[in-house]
Z-matrix of the N, CA and C atoms (Angstrom, degrees):
N
C 1 1.335
C 2 1.672 1 110.74
N 3 1.206 2 115.43 1 136.70
C 4 1.389 3 113.14 2 177.90
C 5 1.613 4 110.64 3 -111.83
N 6 1.322 5 111.23 4 137.86
C 7 1.512 6 115.62 5 178.01
C 8 1.524 7 112.66 6 -127.24
N 9 1.293 8 120.52 7 149.79
C 10 1.336 9 131.55 8 177.27
C 11 1.633 10 112.48 9 -122.15
N 12 1.256 11 118.60 10 133.91
C 13 1.428 12 120.94 11 178.55
C 14 1.498 13 113.49 12 -145.06
N 15 1.249 14 117.12 13 135.73
C 16 1.449 15 118.57 14 172.30
C 17 1.448 16 115.53 15 -71.23
N 18 1.460 17 117.71 16 125.19
C 19 1.339 18 121.77 17 178.82
C 20 1.469 19 120.10 18 -119.14
N 21 1.322 20 123.49 19 149.92
C 22 1.442 21 125.15 20 167.52
C 23 1.555 22 116.13 21 -100.75
N 24 1.298 23 120.50 22 142.97
C 25 1.406 24 119.63 23 173.27
C 26 1.495 25 105.58 24 -86.68
N 27 1.311 26 117.46 25 116.11
C 28 1.553 27 117.83 26 -173.11
C 29 1.561 28 107.05 27 -116.77
N 30 1.489 29 110.90 28 134.24
C 31 1.451 30 116.58 29 176.92
C 32 1.464 31 113.71 30 -85.24
N 33 1.259 32 120.19 31 162.13
C 34 1.443 33 125.78 32 -179.77
C 35 1.549 34 107.52 33 -59.16
N 36 1.273 35 117.26 34 125.76
C 37 1.467 36 125.76 35 -178.05
C 38 1.466 37 110.65 36 -73.66
N 39 1.360 38 128.08 37 20.85
C 40 1.397 39 125.56 38 -179.41
C 41 1.465 40 117.62 39 -55.95
N 42 1.299 41 118.63 40 119.70
C 43 1.506 42 121.97 41 -176.49
C 44 1.462 43 115.80 42 82.10
N 45 1.206 44 119.88 43 -3.70
C 46 1.450 45 120.91 44 -178.96
C 47 1.557 46 115.31 45 -79.64
N 48 1.322 47 113.29 46 125.01
C 49 1.570 48 110.81 47 -162.70
C 50 1.546 49 103.91 48 -139.36
N 51 1.268 50 125.61 49 18.34
C 52 1.561 51 125.22 50 -177.69
C 53 1.476 52 107.54 51 -76.40
N 54 1.435 53 117.42 52 -31.83
C 55 1.446 54 119.95 53 179.55
C 56 1.545 55 105.56 54 -162.26
N 57 1.295 56 125.99 55 169.09
C 58 1.258 57 127.52 56 178.27
C 59 1.533 58 121.30 57 -68.70
N 60 1.295 59 119.13 58 130.45
C 61 1.423 60 120.60 59 -176.90
C 62 1.570 61 112.19 60 -128.04
N 63 1.379 62 112.22 61 165.12
C 64 1.467 63 111.17 62 177.80
C 65 1.500 64 106.91 63 -101.57
N 66 1.361 65 119.58 64 174.49
C 67 1.477 66 119.92 65 176.60
C 68 1.392 67 112.59 66 -81.61
N 69 1.429 68 125.83 67 173.82
C 70 1.304 69 125.01 68 -177.00
C 71 1.514 70 112.19 69 -81.54
N 72 1.251 71 119.71 70 169.57
C 73 1.405 72 128.39 71 179.57
C 74 1.558 73 106.85 72 -100.87
N 75 1.456 74 116.27 73 152.44
C 76 1.458 75 117.71 74 -178.33
C 77 1.577 76 110.41 75 -57.85
N 78 1.213 77 119.35 76 -27.89
C 79 1.549 78 117.84 77 176.28
C 80 1.400 79 114.12 78 -76.45
N 81 1.313 80 122.82 79 -22.72
C 82 1.418 81 129.13 80 -178.90
C 83 1.489 82 108.39 81 87.11
N 84 1.386 83 121.44 82 6.34
C 85 1.477 84 125.87 83 -176.65
C 86 1.504 85 103.08 84 -118.08
N 87 1.476 86 115.60 85 147.31
C 88 1.372 87 123.47 86 176.57
C 89 1.502 88 106.84 87 -120.01
N 90 1.331 89 119.86 88 112.20
C 91 1.465 90 122.76 89 176.27
C 92 1.546 91 110.72 90 -63.13
N 93 1.217 92 115.40 91 135.97
C 94 1.570 93 119.87 92 178.80
C 95 1.509 94 107.38 93 -100.90
N 96 1.299 95 109.14 94 143.40
C 97 1.580 96 115.31 95 177.57
C 98 1.575 97 104.82 96 179.02
N 99 1.292 98 115.18 97 -175.82
C 100 1.399 99 127.58 98 -168.93
C 101 1.618 100 109.73 99 -87.52
N 102 1.470 101 118.52 100 -2.49
C 103 1.360 102 118.63 101 -175.28
C 104 1.637 103 109.77 102 -110.11
N 105 1.400 104 118.14 103 16.63
C 106 1.394 105 117.42 104 -176.64
C 107 1.517 106 107.74 105 -71.71
N 108 1.360 107 118.21 106 164.54
C 109 1.432 108 126.88 107 176.16
C 110 1.554 109 105.10 108 -90.14
N 111 1.355 110 115.97 109 163.60
C 112 1.384 111 117.58 110 -179.79
C 113 1.530 112 117.45 111 -60.23
N 114 1.411 113 115.48 112 -29.24
C 115 1.371 114 121.76 113 179.70
C 116 1.566 115 108.93 114 -79.28
N 117 1.306 116 118.17 115 -24.62
C 118 1.463 117 116.35 116 -179.98
C 119 1.484 118 106.22 117 -84.72
N 120 1.351 119 124.65 118 -28.26
C 121 1.434 120 124.96 119 172.05
C 122 1.656 121 106.62 120 -60.07
N 123 1.407 122 110.03 121 -45.50
C 124 1.371 123 113.37 122 178.75
C 125 1.502 124 118.60 123 -56.87
N 126 1.306 125 110.33 124 -36.37
C 127 1.445 126 120.47 125 175.25
C 128 1.550 127 114.91 126 -62.42
N 129 1.387 128 110.33 127 -42.83
C 130 1.513 129 119.26 128 178.48
C 131 1.491 130 110.42 129 -60.77
N 132 1.377 131 112.53 130 -48.85
C 133 1.491 132 117.81 131 -179.31
C 134 1.590 133 108.70 132 -56.23
N 135 1.348 134 112.94 133 -49.94
C 136 1.388 135 114.36 134 -177.48
C 137 1.406 136 119.27 135 -62.22
N 138 1.385 137 115.37 136 -32.29
C 139 1.507 138 121.96 137 175.76
C 140 1.576 139 107.00 138 -68.32
N 141 1.280 140 119.73 139 -49.87
C 142 1.505 141 118.26 140 -175.62
C 143 1.486 142 110.67 141 -66.29
N 144 1.414 143 123.06 142 -42.24
C 145 1.380 144 127.84 143 174.52
C 146 1.486 145 112.62 144 -61.26
N 147 1.440 146 115.60 145 -43.54
C 148 1.498 147 112.47 146 171.06
C 149 1.473 148 121.82 147 -61.45
N 150 1.352 149 112.62 148 -33.15
C 151 1.579 150 114.93 149 171.09
C 152 1.479 151 116.28 150 -54.79
N 153 1.426 152 115.78 151 -29.70
C 154 1.418 153 119.95 152 -171.62
C 155 1.543 154 113.18 153 -111.77
N 156 1.377 155 113.18 154 6.87
C 157 1.467 156 121.62 155 178.07
C 158 1.439 157 109.73 156 -77.04
N 159 1.338 158 116.24 157 80.20
C 160 1.551 159 127.86 158 -178.69
C 161 1.529 160 105.40 159 -124.14
N 162 1.323 161 112.55 160 135.62
C 163 1.544 162 116.00 161 -179.90
C 164 1.611 163 104.85 162 -61.84
N 165 1.454 164 105.62 163 147.63
C 166 1.527 165 115.12 164 178.29
C 167 1.476 166 112.43 165 -68.91
N 168 1.442 167 113.65 166 144.35
C 169 1.394 168 119.79 167 170.29
C 170 1.590 169 103.38 168 -99.73
N 171 1.380 170 112.08 169 -164.18
C 172 1.418 171 115.36 170 -172.95
C 173 1.580 172 112.31 171 -74.48
N 174 1.506 173 117.84 172 -2.15
C 175 1.414 174 115.54 173 -179.80
C 176 1.507 175 110.88 174 -103.46
N 177 1.390 176 120.61 175 13.67
C 178 1.495 177 112.93 176 179.11
C 179 1.574 178 97.96 177 -137.73
N 180 1.320 179 112.54 178 162.60
C 181 1.571 180 125.34 179 174.82
C 182 1.493 181 103.75 180 -52.39
N 183 1.487 182 114.74 181 159.01
C 184 1.328 183 118.17 182 170.50
C 185 1.526 184 112.93 183 -70.34
N 186 1.291 185 119.82 184 155.22
C 187 1.475 186 126.05 185 176.13
C 188 1.461 187 107.27 186 -66.94
N 189 1.445 188 119.74 187 136.55
C 190 1.339 189 124.88 188 168.38
C 191 1.403 190 113.97 189 -64.11
N 192 1.462 191 116.50 190 150.21
C 193 1.413 192 118.15 191 -172.12
C 194 1.523 193 111.66 192 -85.88
N 195 1.299 194 118.37 193 -12.72
C 196 1.393 195 121.35 194 -177.81
C 197 1.542 196 115.06 195 -118.04
N 198 1.323 197 110.77 196 155.60
C 199 1.528 198 113.80 197 177.10
C 200 1.534 199 112.44 198 -86.69
N 201 1.161 200 119.01 199 152.56
C 202 1.593 201 131.83 200 11.98
C 203 1.491 202 104.51 201 -93.84
N 204 1.301 203 127.22 202 -2.04
C 205 1.436 204 122.44 203 178.78
C 206 1.437 205 115.92 204 -60.61
N 207 1.312 206 118.41 205 -31.87
C 208 1.459 207 123.04 206 -178.60
C 209 1.519 208 108.70 207 -69.82
N 210 1.350 209 118.37 208 -40.28
C 211 1.470 210 117.22 209 -177.74
C 212 1.621 211 112.32 210 -76.33
N 213 1.380 212 113.91 211 -25.85
C 214 1.411 213 118.59 212 -177.89
C 215 1.578 214 109.33 213 -90.24
N 216 1.170 215 121.95 214 5.57
C 217 1.543 216 122.16 215 -165.40
C 218 1.584 217 104.51 216 -63.21
N 219 1.241 218 113.30 217 -53.27
C 220 1.498 219 114.47 218 -173.70
C 221 1.471 220 113.34 219 -65.26
N 222 1.268 221 117.60 220 -37.95
C 223 1.500 222 119.24 221 174.54
C 224 1.579 223 115.43 222 -60.67
N 225 1.371 224 107.84 223 -29.75
C 226 1.517 225 115.16 224 -179.50
C 227 1.480 226 118.41 225 -91.70
N 228 1.329 227 113.17 226 -12.82
C 229 1.439 228 121.36 227 -174.25
C 230 1.583 229 114.50 228 -122.26
N 231 1.268 230 124.91 229 -21.51
C 232 1.331 231 122.43 230 178.37
C 233 1.525 232 111.51 231 -71.07
N 234 1.438 233 117.03 232 142.15
C 235 1.399 234 116.33 233 171.03
C 236 1.556 235 118.99 234 -76.81
N 237 1.344 236 110.06 235 -31.87
C 238 1.523 237 121.00 236 -179.45
C 239 1.495 238 104.29 237 -115.63
N 240 1.262 239 112.81 238 111.95
C 241 1.525 240 117.35 239 -174.23
C 242 1.650 241 103.21 240 -105.30
N 243 1.397 242 107.33 241 156.23
C 244 1.554 243 116.88 242 -176.62
C 245 1.496 244 104.81 243 -123.82
N 246 1.397 245 114.99 244 141.91
C 247 1.502 246 118.30 245 163.34
C 248 1.487 247 110.43 246 -135.75
N 249 1.256 248 116.88 247 107.02
C 250 1.463 249 124.10 248 179.27
C 251 1.585 250 112.42 249 -51.91
N 252 1.291 251 119.07 250 122.21
C 253 1.360 252 120.32 251 -177.48
C 254 1.587 253 106.31 252 146.49
N 255 1.313 254 117.39 253 -149.78
C 256 1.434 255 123.38 254 -177.73
C 257 1.395 256 113.09 255 155.95
N 258 1.434 257 120.38 256 -150.45
C 259 1.433 258 122.56 257 176.49
C 260 1.477 259 111.43 258 -102.41
N 261 1.375 260 121.41 259 131.59
C 262 1.445 261 128.00 260 167.71
C 263 1.353 262 116.94 261 -98.17
N 264 1.326 263 121.08 262 127.40
C 265 1.398 264 130.83 263 -175.37
C 266 1.519 265 104.89 264 -110.93
N 267 1.408 266 115.53 265 128.16
C 268 1.544 267 120.82 266 174.64
C 269 1.387 268 108.96 267 -124.11
N 270 1.287 269 115.87 268 137.23
C 271 1.470 270 119.93 269 178.25
C 272 1.621 271 100.91 270 -111.45
N 273 1.333 272 122.75 271 98.52
C 274 1.383 273 124.17 272 -166.96
C 275 1.436 274 106.68 273 -79.90
N 276 1.378 275 126.89 274 -2.33
C 277 1.504 276 119.63 275 177.18
C 278 1.556 277 101.19 276 -89.13
N 279 1.178 278 130.90 277 -24.20
C 280 1.393 279 131.05 278 173.21
C 281 1.608 280 120.47 279 -106.65
N 282 1.243 281 110.85 280 -16.58
C 283 1.547 282 114.21 281 -178.37
C 284 1.479 283 112.91 282 83.63
N 285 1.340 284 117.87 283 3.64
C 286 1.505 285 121.02 284 179.38
C 287 1.490 286 108.76 285 -71.79
N 288 1.306 287 116.65 286 138.22
C 289 1.466 288 119.37 287 177.38
C 290 1.542 289 108.51 288 -133.86
N 291 1.329 290 109.74 289 124.97
C 292 1.536 291 122.02 290 -178.97
C 293 1.552 292 106.79 291 -97.17
N 294 1.305 293 119.36 292 103.78
C 295 1.467 294 121.74 293 -172.30
C 296 1.487 295 109.37 294 -109.09
N 297 1.376 296 118.05 295 158.35
C 298 1.482 297 118.99 296 177.87
C 299 1.526 298 107.44 297 -59.85
N 300 1.383 299 108.72 298 158.28
C 301 1.462 300 117.02 299 177.59
C 302 1.580 301 109.34 300 -109.83
N 303 1.283 302 111.93 301 -172.75
C 304 1.570 303 118.15 302 -169.94
C 305 1.490 304 109.66 303 -70.46
N 306 1.387 305 124.25 304 -19.93
C 307 1.262 306 127.18 305 -176.01
C 308 1.502 307 111.63 306 -102.55
N 309 1.230 308 121.83 307 5.09
C 310 1.522 309 130.77 308 -177.01
C 311 1.455 310 111.02 309 -84.96
N 312 1.366 311 116.24 310 145.68
C 313 1.401 312 122.49 311 167.79
C 314 1.515 313 113.94 312 -147.97
N 315 1.159 314 115.44 313 137.62
C 316 1.465 315 124.47 314 -173.16
C 317 1.481 316 116.53 315 -54.26
N 318 1.429 317 111.29 316 -27.64
C 319 1.482 318 120.59 317 -179.11
C 320 1.531 319 108.68 318 -59.09
N 321 1.450 320 117.85 319 -30.12
C 322 1.321 321 121.12 320 -175.79
C 323 1.481 322 117.71 321 -97.72
N 324 1.336 323 115.43 322 26.62
C 325 1.492 324 120.12 323 -173.33
C 326 1.527 325 114.09 324 -72.48
N 327 1.314 326 115.22 325 -19.41
C 328 1.473 327 116.41 326 171.51
C 329 1.559 328 117.25 327 -70.81
N 330 1.272 329 114.67 328 -8.59
C 331 1.406 330 116.92 329 173.24
C 332 1.447 331 116.09 330 -62.24
N 333 1.382 332 113.37 331 -20.29
C 334 1.445 333 120.16 332 179.81
C 335 1.493 334 113.53 333 -70.46
N 336 1.404 335 114.62 334 -26.64
C 337 1.538 336 119.09 335 178.51
C 338 1.605 337 103.76 336 -68.13
N 339 1.283 338 118.48 337 -41.34
C 340 1.562 339 119.26 338 -175.84
C 341 1.561 340 105.62 339 -65.13
N 342 1.350 341 117.10 340 -36.29
C 343 1.402 342 116.92 341 178.36
C 344 1.550 343 111.51 342 -64.68
N 345 1.356 344 116.20 343 -45.74
C 346 1.397 345 121.62 344 -178.74
C 347 1.483 346 109.87 345 -62.22
N 348 1.248 347 126.40 346 -40.85
C 349 1.359 348 135.80 347 -171.02
C 350 1.534 349 118.66 348 -83.01
N 351 1.476 350 107.14 349 -39.76
C 352 1.361 351 110.41 350 -173.86
C 353 1.519 352 119.80 351 -130.34
N 354 1.389 353 109.96 352 1.45
C 355 1.391 354 118.74 353 172.86
C 356 1.618 355 111.45 354 80.26
N 357 1.254 356 116.31 355 -166.69
C 358 1.461 357 119.64 356 -167.01
C 359 1.502 358 117.43 357 100.04
N 360 1.403 359 113.18 358 -161.00
C 361 1.457 360 115.07 359 -174.75
C 362 1.404 361 109.07 360 -141.75
N 363 1.381 362 116.50 361 141.19
C 364 1.392 363 123.80 362 -179.96
C 365 1.557 364 107.45 363 -124.68
N 366 1.491 365 115.71 364 124.16
C 367 1.513 366 122.29 365 171.13
C 368 1.363 367 110.03 366 -106.24
N 369 1.424 368 110.71 367 144.44
C 370 1.561 369 117.52 368 -172.91
C 371 1.487 370 106.39 369 -119.30
N 372 1.348 371 125.96 370 -4.88
C 373 1.425 372 119.41 371 179.75
C 374 1.488 373 110.02 372 -179.97
N 375 1.299 374 113.90 373 -176.60
C 376 1.492 375 122.29 374 -178.18
C 377 1.582 376 107.09 375 -136.35
N 378 1.437 377 108.43 376 -175.41
C 379 1.393 378 112.78 377 -175.47
C 380 1.514 379 116.83 378 -41.86
N 381 1.306 380 124.12 379 130.85
C 382 1.484 381 126.29 380 22.90
C 383 1.411 382 113.14 381 -94.86
N 384 1.543 383 123.10 382 -11.59
C 385 1.352 384 121.82 383 170.80
C 386 1.493 385 110.26 384 -127.74
N 387 1.335 386 118.11 385 137.45
C 388 1.462 387 124.14 386 178.03
C 389 1.478 388 115.84 387 -125.96
N 390 1.307 389 114.73 388 84.56
C 391 1.485 390 116.38 389 179.06
C 392 1.563 391 110.49 390 -72.31
N 393 1.379 392 113.90 391 149.12
C 394 1.375 393 123.34 392 -172.53
C 395 1.448 394 109.50 393 -146.15
N 396 1.296 395 120.42 394 127.35
C 397 1.437 396 124.64 395 173.56
C 398 1.592 397 108.15 396 -117.49
N 399 1.245 398 119.46 397 131.87
C 400 1.450 399 128.37 398 178.71
C 401 1.429 400 112.88 399 -143.38
N 402 1.455 401 117.41 400 152.97
C 403 1.378 402 123.28 401 -178.51
C 404 1.588 403 109.32 402 -108.13
N 405 1.240 404 114.60 403 122.50
C 406 1.494 405 119.07 404 -175.51
C 407 1.550 406 104.52 405 -119.25
N 408 1.388 407 118.39 406 103.24
C 409 1.487 408 121.05 407 -170.55
C 410 1.453 409 106.49 408 56.28
N 411 1.322 410 114.86 409 -128.78
C 412 1.422 411 122.51 410 -173.47
C 413 1.529 412 114.19 411 -89.60
N 414 1.258 413 110.55 412 3.90
C 415 1.555 414 118.54 413 -177.91
C 416 1.470 415 117.42 414 -110.44
N 417 1.254 416 115.80 415 131.01
C 418 1.559 417 120.35 416 179.41
C 419 1.617 418 100.64 417 -97.42
N 420 1.320 419 111.30 418 133.93
C 421 1.557 420 119.83 419 -179.48
C 422 1.518 421 106.82 420 -120.02
N 423 1.197 422 117.60 421 123.45
C 424 1.577 423 127.06 422 -176.49
C 425 1.536 424 106.02 423 -110.22
N 426 1.300 425 118.99 424 101.89
C 427 1.455 426 126.03 425 176.12
C 428 1.533 427 112.96 426 -85.10
N 429 1.185 428 124.58 427 116.94
C 430 1.444 429 122.31 428 -173.98
C 431 1.547 430 109.99 429 -70.97
N 432 1.308 431 123.43 430 -37.69
C 433 1.454 432 122.15 431 168.85
C 434 1.579 433 109.56 432 -141.51
N 435 1.255 434 118.53 433 102.65
C 436 1.436 435 125.52 434 179.84
C 437 1.446 436 113.52 435 -57.28
N 438 1.342 437 122.39 436 -18.72
C 439 1.410 438 124.14 437 -176.13
C 440 1.585 439 108.22 438 -84.02
N 441 1.325 440 121.37 439 -4.30
C 442 1.393 441 123.87 440 -179.00
C 443 1.505 442 110.78 441 -110.04
N 444 1.234 443 122.83 442 131.86
C 445 1.441 444 126.07 443 -177.45
C 446 1.568 445 103.22 444 -78.02
N 447 1.243 446 123.63 445 -23.23
C 448 1.479 447 119.62 446 175.49
C 449 1.620 448 113.87 447 -105.55
N 450 1.238 449 111.51 448 28.84
C 451 1.508 450 118.14 449 -177.88
C 452 1.590 451 114.28 450 -59.02
N 453 1.303 452 117.89 451 133.06
C 454 1.379 453 115.82 452 172.11
C 455 1.572 454 114.50 453 -58.62
N 456 1.337 455 115.80 454 145.06
C 457 1.500 456 110.95 455 176.65
C 458 1.543 457 105.91 456 -137.98
N 459 1.386 458 108.18 457 166.40
C 460 1.531 459 115.29 458 176.78
C 461 1.616 460 104.84 459 -125.57
N 462 1.215 461 118.35 460 136.56
C 463 1.483 462 117.56 461 178.30
C 464 1.558 463 107.07 462 -128.65
N 465 1.315 464 112.89 463 139.25
C 466 1.447 465 118.23 464 -175.21
C 467 1.547 466 105.25 465 -147.42
N 468 1.344 467 119.44 466 165.58
C 469 1.407 468 123.05 467 178.51
C 470 1.620 469 106.35 468 -75.84
N 471 1.228 470 120.28 469 150.43
C 472 1.399 471 122.73 470 173.37
C 473 1.520 472 108.52 471 -57.68
N 474 1.340 473 121.67 472 -43.50
C 475 1.502 474 118.84 473 -176.02
C 476 1.402 475 109.72 474 -66.46
N 477 1.367 476 119.71 475 -23.93
C 478 1.504 477 119.11 476 173.04
C 479 1.392 478 112.87 477 -68.66
N 480 1.374 479 117.15 478 -42.99
C 481 1.435 480 122.09 479 175.61
C 482 1.529 481 114.05 480 -53.19
N 483 1.317 482 117.18 481 -39.83
C 484 1.413 483 128.97 482 178.82
C 485 1.590 484 106.70 483 -57.38
N 486 1.349 485 111.83 484 -55.89
C 487 1.520 486 118.14 485 -174.65
C 488 1.518 487 108.46 486 -64.74
N 489 1.425 488 122.84 487 -34.08
C 490 1.443 489 123.50 488 172.57
C 491 1.478 490 114.06 489 -62.93
N 492 1.322 491 116.29 490 -40.93
C 493 1.428 492 118.80 491 179.07
C 494 1.488 493 116.86 492 -67.45
N 495 1.366 494 115.85 493 -18.72
C 496 1.490 495 120.44 494 174.14
C 497 1.463 496 102.86 495 -73.25
N 498 1.314 497 120.73 496 -45.37
C 499 1.468 498 120.03 497 176.57
C 500 1.564 499 115.42 498 -63.11
N 501 1.286 500 117.21 499 -28.36
C 502 1.403 501 116.76 500 177.16
C 503 1.566 502 109.18 501 -71.50
N 504 1.265 503 115.77 502 -43.72
C 505 1.479 504 115.79 503 176.11
C 506 1.571 505 113.60 504 -62.82
N 507 1.320 506 116.11 505 -30.54
C 508 1.501 507 113.47 506 172.18
C 509 1.482 508 109.17 507 -69.64
N 510 1.201 509 119.85 508 -40.49
C 511 1.503 510 118.11 509 -178.84
C 512 1.491 511 110.68 510 -64.40
N 513 1.238 512 121.69 511 -36.18
C 514 1.474 513 126.05 512 178.21
C 515 1.503 514 111.78 513 -68.28
N 516 1.301 515 114.07 514 -38.25
C 517 1.389 516 119.15 515 179.29
C 518 1.636 517 110.18 516 -71.64
N 519 1.249 518 115.54 517 -39.75
C 520 1.397 519 117.06 518 173.14
C 521 1.463 520 118.90 519 -62.70
N 522 1.467 521 115.80 520 -39.05
C 523 1.401 522 120.82 521 168.71
C 524 1.638 523 113.65 522 -58.42
N 525 1.336 524 116.12 523 -47.95
C 526 1.308 525 116.59 524 -176.06
C 527 1.583 526 115.70 525 -66.83
N 528 1.345 527 113.98 526 -27.14
C 529 1.436 528 119.59 527 171.40
C 530 1.567 529 112.00 528 -63.42
N 531 1.380 530 113.52 529 -36.03
C 532 1.436 531 118.83 530 -178.02
C 533 1.549 532 104.96 531 -73.75
N 534 1.195 533 115.24 532 -44.23
C 535 1.535 534 121.04 533 -172.46
C 536 1.582 535 107.69 534 -62.05
N 537 1.344 536 118.47 535 -35.29
C 538 1.428 537 120.59 536 -179.15
C 539 1.595 538 109.94 537 -66.44
N 540 1.383 539 110.07 538 -38.54
C 541 1.542 540 113.12 539 177.82
C 542 1.487 541 111.72 540 -75.29
N 543 1.267 542 113.60 541 -32.90
C 544 1.470 543 116.73 542 176.95
C 545 1.504 544 112.61 543 -64.29
N 546 1.389 545 122.14 544 -44.20
C 547 1.274 546 128.92 545 -177.26
C 548 1.522 547 115.50 546 -66.46
N 549 1.390 548 111.98 547 -28.43
C 550 1.581 549 116.52 548 175.32
C 551 1.480 550 107.33 549 -66.28
N 552 1.426 551 117.53 550 -27.42
C 553 1.519 552 117.36 551 -176.95
C 554 1.414 553 115.09 552 -96.96
N 555 1.335 554 120.43 553 -29.69
C 556 1.558 555 122.70 554 179.42
C 557 1.536 556 113.96 555 -103.04
N 558 1.327 557 115.35 556 -22.76
C 559 1.517 558 119.28 557 -176.13
C 560 1.501 559 108.60 558 -137.33
N 561 1.280 560 120.82 559 55.50
C 562 1.502 561 128.05 560 -171.01
C 563 1.486 562 108.58 561 -59.14
N 564 1.317 563 116.09 562 -41.60
C 565 1.464 564 120.30 563 179.20
C 566 1.554 565 115.22 564 -73.40
N 567 1.325 566 121.42 565 -7.83
C 568 1.471 567 130.15 566 -178.35
C 569 1.517 568 109.80 567 -127.49
N 570 1.227 569 119.43 568 3.49
C 571 1.514 570 120.95 569 -172.64
C 572 1.556 571 110.55 570 -44.49
N 573 1.363 572 116.14 571 -64.72
C 574 1.520 573 127.46 572 -174.08
C 575 1.454 574 115.02 573 -48.75
N 576 1.467 575 112.92 574 -54.82
C 577 1.345 576 117.09 575 -177.39
C 578 1.553 577 116.32 576 -73.63
N 579 1.412 578 118.55 577 -27.22
C 580 1.423 579 124.53 578 177.20
C 581 1.444 580 106.38 579 -69.90
N 582 1.396 581 117.05 580 -48.28
C 583 1.510 582 118.16 581 -179.39
C 584 1.574 583 108.73 582 -61.48
N 585 1.174 584 121.52 583 -48.21
C 586 1.554 585 126.08 584 177.09
C 587 1.489 586 110.12 585 -53.74
N 588 1.267 587 121.50 586 -44.23
C 589 1.476 588 123.81 587 -179.89
C 590 1.475 589 110.29 588 -68.46
N 591 1.391 590 123.66 589 -40.41
C 592 1.443 591 125.26 590 175.90
C 593 1.478 592 105.60 591 -66.15
N 594 1.362 593 125.84 592 -38.05
C 595 1.329 594 117.54 593 179.00
C 596 1.478 595 115.50 594 -69.82
N 597 1.369 596 117.92 595 -27.70
C 598 1.404 597 120.80 596 173.29
C 599 1.450 598 115.51 597 -59.86
N 600 1.414 599 109.90 598 -51.12
C 601 1.505 600 115.33 599 -178.01
C 602 1.394 601 112.42 600 -65.59
N 603 1.366 602 124.04 601 -24.09
C 604 1.460 603 123.84 602 -177.87
C 605 1.457 604 112.99 603 -101.33
N 606 1.453 605 114.96 604 4.05
C 607 1.459 606 121.27 605 173.69
C 608 1.534 607 111.97 606 65.90
N 609 1.273 608 116.21 607 36.54
C 610 1.464 609 123.84 608 173.57
C 611 1.567 610 121.52 609 -119.35
N 612 1.154 611 122.86 610 169.37
C 613 1.484 612 123.95 611 174.54
C 614 1.577 613 102.07 612 -86.61
N 615 1.391 614 112.23 613 137.08
C 616 1.430 615 119.95 614 172.26
C 617 1.568 616 110.08 615 -56.10
N 618 1.350 617 116.92 616 141.78
C 619 1.474 618 117.14 617 -178.99
C 620 1.447 619 110.03 618 -76.71
N 621 1.329 620 117.98 619 159.64
C 622 1.488 621 123.44 620 174.48
C 623 1.512 622 113.71 621 -59.42
N 624 1.295 623 115.03 622 133.44
C 625 1.537 624 117.31 623 -178.94
C 626 1.403 625 112.38 624 -69.39
């Protein structure tokens, strides 16, 4: 069986105290979905906000002086948001896992639809690991490390990739619904803009309040 899940690369939450967070996983990735605990949702929000926690230049408003507005400033003011991670594909019959690379971002997950429907090639990183996805005819081939001639690969029909992407969208929508409820509790003064920013980075519509 082949599965696909949206995952975030999460940093160690050492010293983070703005809201409750969970510890990191051995893989360094947190799968997103509608079954996360409150602390795991907090970890995901911390990770996405942290990816965009960059000092303003002349094109954005000044950073607020106090938390949590200071930490959330990039998430709430950047036009183009980034979320380190992507889609992780696992072939449970062989144990091969195709993980996001260093140049991958979850905000680009819909590029996989283009691959499934129109073909081409998607590259997700470079040395030391270069994951590549490409469509060859009706088959999608996922190469764990294109720099290795003996790299493990996963192959699946393009129609199956389409089905898996439907599941990814369902998982992301489930996470976003949880995040909306979570933000009402932990970021009540920022709930609407935080939820809207998360929806933007995930390529989804914000949930109904």
